[in-house]
C-alpha positions in Angstrom: 196.0 71.0 65.3 199.1 73.3 65.6 198.6 76.7 63.9 201.7 76.7 61.5 202.6 78.9 58.4 204.1 77.5 55.1 207.7 77.6 56.5 206.6 75.6 59.5 206.7 78.5 62.0 203.9 78.8 64.6 201.5 81.6 63.8 200.7 84.0 66.6 197.2 83.6 67.9 194.9 86.3 66.8 194.1 88.8 69.5 190.9 87.9 71.3 188.2 90.5 71.6 187.5 91.4 75.2 184.0 90.5 76.3 181.8 93.5 77.0 179.4 93.1 79.9 175.7 92.9 78.9 174.5 96.1 80.4 170.9 95.1 80.0 171.4 91.9 82.0 173.2 93.8 84.7 170.4 96.2 85.1 167.9 93.4 85.2 169.8 91.7 88.0 170.0 95.0 90.0 166.3 95.6 89.5 165.6 92.0 90.6 167.7 92.4 93.8 165.9 95.7 94.6 162.5 94.2 94.1 163.4 91.2 96.2 164.6 93.5 99.0 161.5 95.6 98.8 159.2 92.5 99.0 161.2 91.2 102.0 160.8 94.5 103.8 157.0 94.6 103.1 156.6 91.1 104.5 158.4 92.1 107.7 156.4 95.3 108.2 155.0 98.1 106.1 155.8 101.6 107.4 152.6 102.9 105.8 150.5 100.4 107.6 152.2 101.0 110.9 151.6 104.7 110.7 147.9 104.3 109.8 147.1 102.2 112.9 147.5 102.6 116.7 148.9 99.0 116.8 151.5 99.6 114.2 153.5 96.4 113.5 152.9 95.0 117.0 150.9 91.9 117.7 147.4 92.7 119.1 148.3 91.0 122.3 150.9 93.8 123.0 148.5 96.7 123.1 148.0 97.9 126.6 144.7 97.0 128.3 144.5 98.6 131.7 141.9 99.1 134.4 138.3 99.6 133.6 137.6 103.4 133.4 135.9 104.5 136.6 132.7 106.5 136.7 134.6 109.6 137.6 136.2 109.5 134.1 132.8 110.1 132.5 131.5 112.7 135.1 133.1 115.6 133.2 132.3 117.8 130.3 131.3 115.6 127.3 133.9 117.2 125.0 136.7 116.3 127.3 135.5 112.7 127.7 135.1 112.3 123.9 138.7 113.4 123.3 140.2 111.3 126.1 138.3 108.2 125.0 140.6 108.0 121.9 143.0 105.2 122.5 140.9 103.4 125.1 139.5 99.9 124.6 135.8 99.1 124.2 135.2 95.5 125.3 132.0 93.4 125.0 131.5 90.0 126.5 128.9 87.6 125.0 128.5 83.8 125.1 130.8 83.7 122.0 133.6 85.3 124.1 135.2 88.7 124.4 135.5 91.1 121.5 137.1 94.5 121.7 138.6 97.3 119.7 140.6 100.5 120.2 138.5 103.6 120.0 139.7 105.8 117.1 136.7 108.1 116.5 134.1 109.7 118.8 131.4 112.3 118.7 130.0 114.4 121.5 126.2 115.1 122.0 125.6 117.7 124.6 122.0 117.7 125.8 118.6 119.3 125.1 120.1 122.5 123.6 122.1 120.4 121.0 119.6 119.9 118.2 121.5 116.8 116.9 121.1 115.1 120.3 118.3 112.7 121.0 117.6 114.7 124.2 116.1 117.5 122.1 112.8 115.8 122.3 113.0 115.5 126.1 112.8 112.5 128.4 111.1 109.6 126.6 111.3 105.8 126.9 113.8 105.8 124.1 116.0 108.5 125.7 115.7 107.4 129.3 119.2 105.9 129.5 120.6 109.1 128.1 119.5 110.9 131.3 121.2 108.3 133.5 124.3 108.6 135.6 127.7 109.1 134.1 129.6 106.0 133.2 126.5 104.1 131.9 125.6 103.0 128.4 123.1 104.4 126.0 122.4 102.0 123.1 119.8 103.0 120.5 118.5 101.5 117.2 118.7 103.3 113.9 117.4 102.6 110.4 115.5 99.6 111.7 118.7 97.5 111.6 121.7 98.9 113.5 122.5 99.5 117.2 124.8 102.4 118.2 126.8 102.6 121.4 127.2 105.7 123.6 128.9 106.4 126.9 126.8 108.7 129.1 128.6 111.7 130.6 128.3 114.6 133.1 125.7 114.0 135.9 122.4 112.2 136.1 119.5 114.3 134.7 121.8 116.2 132.2 121.4 114.1 129.0 124.7 114.0 127.2 126.9 111.2 125.8 129.8 110.2 123.6 129.0 108.2 120.5 131.7 105.7 119.6 132.0 105.9 115.8 134.9 103.6 115.0 137.2 101.0 116.5 140.5 99.4 115.5 139.8 95.7 116.0 141.7 94.1 118.9 140.3 90.9 120.4 137.8 88.4 119.1 138.4 88.9 115.4 136.9 85.5 114.5 133.5 86.2 116.3 133.4 89.6 114.6 133.7 88.0 111.2 131.0 85.5 112.1 128.7 88.3 113.0 129.5 90.1 109.8 130.2 87.2 107.4 130.2 89.3 104.2 133.1 91.4 105.4 136.4 90.0 104.2 138.9 92.5 105.7 139.5 93.9 109.2 139.1 97.6 108.2 135.4 97.3 107.3 134.5 95.3 110.4 134.3 98.2 112.8 134.7 101.5 110.9 131.2 102.9 111.7 128.9 103.0 114.7 126.5 100.4 113.5 129.2 98.2 112.2 131.1 98.1 115.4 128.1 97.2 117.5 127.2 94.3 115.1 130.8 93.1 115.2 131.2 93.2 119.0 127.7 91.9 119.7 126.4 95.1 121.3 122.5 95.1 121.5 119.7 97.1 123.0 119.4 95.1 126.2 122.8 96.4 127.1 121.5 100.0 127.3 121.4 101.7 130.7 124.0 99.4 132.2 127.1 100.4 134.2 130.3 100.5 132.1 132.3 99.4 135.1 131.2 95.8 134.9 130.5 93.2 132.2 129.1 92.8 129.6 130.3 96.3 128.4 133.4 98.0 129.8 135.9 100.6 128.5 139.4 100.0 129.6 142.5 102.2 129.7 144.4 101.9 126.5 147.3 103.9 125.2 147.0 107.7 125.1 146.9 109.5 121.8 149.0 112.7 121.6 147.2 115.9 120.6 149.2 116.3 117.4 147.8 112.9 116.3 144.1 114.0 116.7 141.8 115.8 114.3 138.6 117.6 115.3 135.8 118.1 112.8 132.1 118.6 112.6 129.9 115.6 113.2 128.8 113.2 110.5 125.4 112.7 108.9 123.4 115.4 110.8 121.5 118.4 109.6 121.0 120.4 112.9 123.8 121.9 115.0 125.8 120.7 112.0 128.6 123.3 112.3 129.6 122.3 115.9 133.1 120.8 115.9 132.4 117.8 118.1 134.0 114.9 116.3 137.4 113.6 117.4 139.5 111.1 115.4 143.0 109.6 115.3 144.6 111.4 112.4 145.3 109.1 109.4 144.0 106.0 111.1 142.6 103.7 108.4 139.8 102.3 110.7 138.1 105.7 111.0 134.6 105.9 109.4 134.2 107.2 105.9 131.1 109.3 106.4 130.9 112.9 105.1 131.2 115.6 107.7 128.0 117.7 108.0 129.5 121.2 107.6 
């Protein structure tokens, strides 16, 4: 109906109050947009994850797998070999297929004068492979349940080797999980010397074998820069415990969690 006064004149419309924006709602919408953007970025790639692995955000298929490392690679001082094995690829072939991982942690064991080395007891049936030629495997049993893999270094008759302590999983993830069915994530598959041997299918019958042919080989991978490498004392030993003979990729989340010895 028309808005008229008693004289029949149209009354002016009362001034309408301007709507004030709901500050709370605006903040809620901004927060929602920020959260959505953050979730989207996380789904694409996580910078924290990329920095804590050698793969980064790449598919596993894009990591470089080069030639099998020749015997001459191992025929050098053990410390040099241990350092330069970081970033290379340990590969094991079994009837279930090929499983492999990027080496992210190593320890050097230097011979009979190294009280933490198996060679301290001399040449025995157990340590025979440790006295073998450079570029061969030394696989031993510990705690009555785990195998550990080493690459023999220097020259035949001088017992020394590099223990591979941890891998970043690369190929054959499904067989790894079948061998370690209780493990639900990739990090715990190979972050220890016994774990990685179980995951890859490395067993005692592979000891004393050439690392230049199957079933066990180490391939060229991608070099790790010096500023990405940490050096510490070795893990879980009580003798020669203060020797800095452990090399690891700094910040890599697949490195083992053991306590250093000194």
